[in-house]
C-alpha positions as CSV (number, residue, x, y, z in Angstrom):
1,X,-29.1,11.2,37.1
2,X,-31.8,9.3,34.6
3,X,-32.1,10.7,31.2
4,X,-35.6,9.8,31.8
5,X,-38.2,12.2,33.7
6,X,-38.1,11.5,37.5
7,X,-40.9,12.6,40.3
8,X,-39.0,15.4,42.3
9,X,-35.6,15.3,41.6
10,X,-33.5,12.4,39.7
11,X,-29.9,12.1,38.6
12,X,-14.3,1.7,34.7
13,X,-11.7,3.5,36.8
14,X,-8.2,4.8,34.8
15,X,-5.8,6.1,36.1
16,X,-5.7,10.3,36.5
17,X,-4.4,12.3,33.5
18,X,-2.0,15.3,34.0
19,X,-3.8,18.6,32.4
20,X,-2.3,20.3,29.6
21,X,-0.9,23.5,29.0
22,X,-0.9,24.5,26.1
23,X,-2.8,27.5,25.7
24,X,-7.0,26.3,24.2
25,X,-6.7,28.4,21.8
26,X,-7.0,26.1,18.8
27,X,-10.6,26.2,17.4
28,X,-13.8,22.8,18.5
29,X,-13.6,20.4,15.3
30,X,-16.8,21.0,13.3
31,X,-18.5,17.4,14.9
32,X,-18.8,19.4,18.4
33,X,-19.8,22.6,17.0
34,X,-21.8,21.5,14.7
35,X,-23.3,19.9,18.2
36,X,-23.5,23.0,20.3
37,X,-25.5,24.8,17.1
38,X,-28.2,21.8,17.5
39,X,-28.5,22.3,21.6
40,X,-29.2,26.2,20.4
41,X,-32.2,25.1,19.4
42,X,-33.8,23.4,22.9
43,X,-36.4,26.3,23.8
44,X,-34.7,26.2,27.0
45,X,-32.4,28.7,29.3
46,X,-29.6,27.1,27.7
47,X,-25.8,26.2,29.0
48,X,-23.3,25.0,28.1
49,X,-19.2,24.4,28.0
50,X,-16.8,21.2,27.0
51,X,-13.5,22.3,27.4
52,X,-10.3,19.0,25.9
53,X,-7.3,18.7,26.9
54,X,-4.6,16.6,25.5
55,X,-1.3,16.1,24.0
56,X,-1.8,18.5,20.3
57,X,-5.6,19.1,20.9
58,X,-6.6,21.8,23.4
59,X,-9.6,23.7,23.1
60,X,-13.1,24.5,24.5
61,X,-16.5,25.3,22.9
62,X,-19.5,26.2,24.6
63,X,-22.3,28.6,25.5
64,X,-23.1,30.7,28.4
65,X,-21.0,28.6,30.9
66,X,-20.8,31.2,34.0
67,X,-25.0,31.2,33.7
68,X,-26.2,30.1,37.0
69,X,-28.9,27.7,36.9
70,X,-30.4,24.8,38.5
71,X,-28.6,21.4,38.5
72,X,-30.8,19.1,41.0
73,X,-28.8,16.0,41.2
74,X,-25.4,17.4,39.6
75,X,-24.9,18.3,43.5
76,X,-24.3,14.6,43.9
77,X,-20.5,14.6,43.1
78,X,-19.8,17.2,45.9
79,X,-21.6,14.7,48.4
80,X,-19.6,11.5,47.3
81,X,-16.4,13.5,47.4
82,X,-16.7,14.9,50.9
83,X,-17.7,11.3,51.9
84,X,-14.6,10.1,50.6
85,X,-12.1,12.7,51.8
86,X,-13.9,12.2,56.1
87,X,-12.8,8.0,55.1
88,X,-8.8,9.8,55.0
89,X,-9.8,11.5,57.6
90,X,-11.5,7.9,59.8
91,X,-14.3,9.6,60.6
92,X,-16.7,7.0,58.5
93,X,-15.6,4.4,56.8
94,X,-16.7,2.7,53.9
95,X,-17.3,-0.5,55.4
96,X,-19.8,1.8,58.2
97,X,-23.3,0.3,58.4
98,X,-26.0,3.3,57.6
99,X,-29.4,2.6,59.3
100,X,-32.1,3.5,56.8
101,X,-35.9,4.6,57.6
102,X,-38.2,7.1,57.5
103,X,-36.3,9.7,59.2
104,X,-34.0,10.0,56.7
105,X,-36.4,8.8,53.6
106,X,-37.4,11.1,50.5
107,X,-39.0,11.2,47.6
108,X,-37.3,9.7,43.6
109,X,-35.5,7.2,45.5
110,X,-35.7,4.0,42.8
111,X,-33.0,1.8,45.5
112,X,-33.7,2.2,49.2
113,X,-37.3,4.0,48.9
114,X,-39.0,1.0,50.5
115,X,-36.5,-0.6,52.1
116,X,-35.9,0.0,56.5
117,X,-32.3,-1.2,58.1
118,X,-28.8,-0.9,57.8
119,X,-26.3,-1.0,54.8
120,X,-22.8,-0.4,53.8
121,X,-21.8,3.0,53.2
122,X,-20.5,2.2,50.0
123,X,-22.9,0.7,48.9
124,X,-25.5,4.1,50.5
125,X,-22.6,6.1,48.3
126,X,-22.6,3.7,45.3
127,X,-26.9,4.0,44.9
128,X,-26.3,8.0,45.4
129,X,-24.7,8.2,42.2
130,X,-25.1,5.4,40.0
131,X,-29.2,5.6,40.6
132,X,-29.5,8.9,42.3
133,X,-31.5,7.9,44.8
134,X,-32.4,10.4,46.8
135,X,-32.2,8.3,50.8
136,X,-29.0,7.3,50.1
137,X,-28.5,11.6,49.4
138,X,-29.8,12.2,52.7
139,X,-28.3,9.8,54.5
140,X,-24.2,9.9,53.0
141,X,-25.4,14.2,53.9
142,X,-26.2,13.6,57.3
143,X,-23.4,11.4,57.5
144,X,-20.7,14.0,56.6
145,X,-22.2,17.2,57.5
146,X,-23.4,19.9,54.8
147,X,-21.7,23.1,56.6
148,X,-18.5,20.2,55.5
149,X,-19.5,19.6,51.4
150,X,-20.2,23.7,51.3
151,X,-16.8,23.8,53.0
152,X,-15.2,21.4,50.3
153,X,-17.3,24.0,47.8
154,X,-15.5,26.8,49.0
155,X,-11.5,25.3,48.1
156,X,-13.2,23.7,45.3
157,X,-12.8,27.8,44.2
158,X,-17.0,27.3,43.4
159,X,-18.4,30.7,44.7
160,X,-21.2,30.7,42.8
161,X,-22.3,27.0,43.4
162,X,-24.7,25.6,46.5
163,X,-26.5,23.0,47.9
164,X,-29.6,22.1,49.9
165,X,-29.4,20.5,53.7
166,X,-31.2,17.5,52.5
167,X,-33.2,16.8,49.5
168,X,-35.6,16.2,51.6
169,X,-34.9,20.3,52.9
170,X,-35.2,21.6,49.7
171,X,-38.4,19.4,48.9
172,X,-40.2,21.4,52.0
173,X,-38.9,24.5,51.1
174,X,-39.9,24.9,47.8
175,X,-43.5,23.3,49.1
176,X,-44.2,26.3,50.9
177,X,-42.4,24.8,54.3
178,X,-41.1,27.5,56.6
179,X,-37.0,27.4,56.5
180,X,-35.6,25.0,58.8
181,X,-38.0,23.0,58.7
182,X,-38.3,19.0,57.4
183,X,-41.3,17.6,56.8
184,X,-40.6,14.7,57.4
185,X,-41.4,11.6,55.6
186,X,-45.2,11.5,55.5
187,X,-45.1,15.2,54.6
188,X,-42.8,14.1,51.4
189,X,-45.6,11.0,50.6
190,X,-48.2,13.9,51.3
191,X,-46.6,16.5,48.4
192,X,-47.7,13.7,46.2
193,X,-51.3,14.0,46.3
194,X,-51.6,18.3,45.9
195,X,-50.9,18.8,49.2
196,X,-48.7,22.4,50.5
197,X,-47.7,23.6,53.4
198,X,-47.6,26.8,51.3
199,X,-47.1,29.2,48.9
200,X,-44.9,26.8,46.8
201,X,-41.5,28.3,46.0
202,X,-39.2,28.5,42.6
203,X,-36.4,25.4,43.0
204,X,-34.0,28.5,41.7
205,X,-33.6,30.5,45.4
206,X,-31.5,31.8,48.0
207,X,-32.4,29.7,50.9
208,X,-32.0,26.0,49.5
209,X,-31.4,25.0,46.0
210,X,-29.1,23.7,44.0
211,X,-27.2,26.3,42.2
212,X,-24.6,26.1,39.3
213,X,-22.8,26.8,36.5
214,X,-20.9,25.2,33.6
215,X,-17.8,26.9,33.7
216,X,-17.5,25.8,37.8
217,X,-18.9,22.4,36.8
218,X,-15.8,22.0,34.8
219,X,-13.7,23.0,36.8
220,X,-14.9,20.8,39.5
221,X,-14.2,18.1,37.3
222,X,-10.9,18.3,35.9
223,X,-9.3,18.8,39.7
224,X,-11.8,16.4,41.8
225,X,-10.2,13.8,38.9
226,X,-6.4,14.9,39.2
227,X,-6.9,13.8,43.1
228,X,-6.7,17.3,43.9
229,X,-9.3,17.5,47.1
230,X,-7.9,13.2,48.2
231,X,-4.8,12.9,49.9
232,X,-4.7,9.9,49.5
233,X,-4.5,7.6,45.7
234,X,-7.2,5.5,46.7
235,X,-9.8,7.4,47.2
236,X,-9.1,8.7,43.6
237,X,-9.6,5.4,42.8
238,X,-13.5,5.1,45.0
239,X,-13.9,8.3,43.3
240,X,-13.1,7.9,40.2
241,X,-15.1,3.9,40.0
242,X,-18.6,5.6,42.0
243,X,-18.8,8.5,39.2
244,X,-18.5,5.7,36.4
245,X,-22.0,3.6,37.9
246,X,-23.3,7.2,37.0
247,X,-26.8,5.6,34.6
248,X,-26.8,9.0,32.1
249,X,-23.1,7.7,31.0
250,X,-24.7,4.8,28.3
251,X,-27.0,7.0,27.1
252,X,-25.0,9.7,25.7
253,X,-21.1,9.1,25.7
254,X,-19.6,6.9,23.0
255,X,-19.1,2.7,23.9
256,X,-15.8,1.7,24.8
257,X,-14.1,5.3,26.8
258,X,-14.6,6.0,29.7
259,X,-16.4,8.0,31.2
260,X,-17.0,9.8,34.8
261,X,-20.5,12.1,35.3
262,X,-23.4,12.9,38.2
263,X,-25.8,13.8,36.5
264,X,-29.6,15.8,37.5
265,X,-33.2,16.8,36.7
266,X,-36.3,18.4,38.6
267,X,-39.6,18.5,37.4
268,X,-41.9,20.4,40.5
269,X,-44.8,22.7,39.1
270,X,-44.2,24.3,35.8
271,X,-40.0,24.3,36.4
272,X,-37.8,21.4,35.0
273,X,-35.0,21.5,33.9
274,X,-31.6,18.6,32.6
275,X,-28.8,18.8,33.5
276,X,-24.7,16.7,32.9
277,X,-21.5,17.5,34.2
278,X,-18.6,15.2,34.0
279,X,-15.1,13.7,32.1
280,X,-14.4,12.0,29.3
281,X,-11.1,10.7,28.3
282,X,-9.8,9.3,24.8
283,X,-6.5,7.9,24.8
284,X,-4.8,10.8,26.5
285,X,-7.2,13.9,26.9
286,X,-9.5,14.4,28.5
287,X,-12.6,15.9,27.8
288,X,-14.9,17.4,30.8
289,X,-18.2,19.0,29.9
290,X,-21.1,20.5,31.1
291,X,-25.0,20.6,29.0
292,X,-28.2,22.8,31.6
293,X,-31.2,23.7,30.5
294,X,-34.1,25.1,32.5
295,X,-37.2,26.1,31.3
296,X,-40.7,26.6,32.0
297,X,-44.0,25.3,31.1
298,X,-46.7,22.2,31.3
299,X,-45.8,18.7,31.9
300,X,-46.2,17.6,28.3
301,X,-43.2,20.5,27.7
302,X,-40.2,17.4,28.6
303,X,-40.6,15.1,25.0
304,X,-40.3,19.1,23.2
305,X,-37.1,19.4,25.4
306,X,-35.6,15.9,27.0
307,X,-34.8,14.5,23.0
308,X,-33.0,17.3,21.6
309,X,-31.0,17.8,24.5
310,X,-29.6,14.2,24.9
311,X,-29.5,14.2,21.5
312,X,-27.5,17.0,22.1
313,X,-25.1,15.9,24.3
314,X,-24.9,12.7,22.4
315,X,-23.5,14.3,19.4
316,X,-20.8,16.9,20.7
317,X,-19.7,14.2,22.4
318,X,-19.6,12.0,19.9
319,X,-17.8,14.6,18.2
320,X,-15.2,14.7,20.8
321,X,-13.8,11.6,21.1
322,X,-14.3,11.3,17.1
323,X,-11.6,14.0,16.5
324,X,-9.1,12.4,19.4
325,X,-9.6,9.0,17.7
326,X,-8.9,10.3,14.4
C-alpha cells in the first residue's frame, strides 16, 4: 500500500526471533499510549493493536482489535505466503515466467498496467507487495488458487479473515455484477467512466471482500515471521525480503529499523479505508501491529483522515522503538 489515496484498491531480512514467554502484563510505554489517544481522534471507525514481545519488555495496547473491518490490499500477505508454500511443494517456481495480459489485468497496477508479455514470478510477487500492483496480485492468486490461500488462512486460525477470488472479481461484484462474474479488463476500464453493471454493493459483504481484524493480522505476522507456515528456512527468508519492500514502511517506521508489512486502502463511492499491519524488530524485541480505519464520506474527507492516521501510526511505532532503545 502506498499511504497516498488511490483509485480502487491501493495497498532488510533478519533471523527470526523467538517469541517471548512472559505474560504481557506491563503497561505500554507512555508515548505509545499518547499516540493511541491521538489515533482515537480520527473521524472514522477505528481498530488497532500493538504487541511488544522481548526481554524485559512485553506489553500490548489497542483499540477494539476484534472488530472486523475492510483491510484492502493488506490481504496480499496471505497470497505471498501461499505462493512461497507452492514453491516449496514444487508446484511453482519463482523463476517461472508468468503471463501479463488483459486476461488478468486489473485497476491500480502501477507496475504492470501497460505491460504485456511474461516476467519472472519473483517480479510478480515483488510488484504485489512493494507497489500493491493488483494485476500482479491477480496473476499470483490465479497461479496458487484462492481456495489454497483460504486454506492457509484457516490453518492460521483466522476465523474473521476473508479474501476475494481476485481483485477484478471484487471490483465486478461491488460494482453490481452477479456473483461469480468477472467483467474483464474492458469492464473495469468502463467503471472509471461511471458505468456500473448493476446496483453497487458495499465493499464489506458476505461474498467478495477483503476483511480481517487487528488481532488476527497481528496473530498472522507473529506466526508467519517465525516461519510457522513454511517448511524451508529459505522460504521464510524470501517472505521477509519481499515483505520488507512494502512502500508504507518508510512513512511510519523509524529509520534504521527492520520492518515487514503490507497495507491496504480503498476509495469506493463514499466508502474509504486505510489499513497497515506488520512487524518491526528493535534490538531483541518484536513489535507487531495493525491499524485500520473505515469510514464513509465524500472524497474530500480523505484529507481529514489520512494525515492523522499516518501520523498516529508513526507516533505509536516511534514510541515503541524509543522505549526499546532507551
